[in-house]
N, C-alpha and C positions, 0 to 999 in steps of 0.2 A: 055148287050148281046145281038145277034142275037138272032134267031130263039131258037124256046122254044123245048130242048132238051124232048124226052121221056123217063123217068127210067123206071127202074124194082122198086119193091117195097126193095129188100133187098139194091138197093143201094140208096133209098130214107131212110130207117133207117141207114143205115149206113153214111148218110150226115145229118140224125138230129141228131144223137150219134155226130158226131164232132162237130155241130152247141151246143150243150150243152143241147139236149133233154134227157129225161131219160124213158125209159116204164112204163107207169101207168100203166095201163088194157087192158085185151082183152076181147072182145067178140065177137064170131062167129070166123070171118075171119076179121075183123076189129081191130087193135091196136090205141091206142090210147099214145103219146107221149107228155108230158109235160117239158115244160122250167119256172122257176119261174122264177119273175119278179126279175130285178136287177138296179144299178142306171140307165141305158141307155132302156133298152126293159118293155114292158107290159108282163105279165104275158101270156104262148101264149100255144095253145092244137092242135095237128094237129094229124087227124083220117087217119091210113094208112090200104087200103085196099090190107093184102097181099093173096088173092086169084085171083089178079090180074097176067095176064103175063107182062102186060104192061100197064102204065098207058096212057090215054088221054090226049087228048090236053087241057080238061074243069079240068080233075080231078085235074091236074098238078096243072093248073094256082089256085084252088081249095085251095088245100097243102101250095102255096105258100103264098096265102092271108092269112092261118089260120096260117102258122110258123113266121108272121111278120118280116121277111127276106127279103133283095132284089130277083128278079130272079135268079142272079148271082151269089149269099150267098148261095142258095137254092139249087142249081144245082153244084157248085164245093165243097159245105161243108167247104169252108171259112167263116171267119166273116172279113169284108174290113176294117180295122182299119183309121181312118183317119190320113194323115199325121204329125209326132212328131212336133212340134213348134222348131225354131231355137232355139238354145241358143245363147246371146248377148255373143258383144266381152269379155265385160268385165267377165266374165262366166265360159269361155273357160278351161279346165284344159292344160297346158304344161306334153307331157309326155317324 
């Protein structure tokens, strides 16, 4: 992904929820979102300052780092899956 988009808090929250994060707690204007560990990724905690109008480049980078996702995955809300392995010729089903 090229240039880092500067998102608004509600956009970041929507992307985090799409990536499997759940709201854990709120302290003042800061919300913490948690994604439990699974077989692929470690547990991640992301703090979102919902009092901001738009996040700065530095805050975006910090939230991306906290999420343990790539910039593209974090900003789009989509998890990139590895390509499926090809099925060997002998195992293909005829339709």
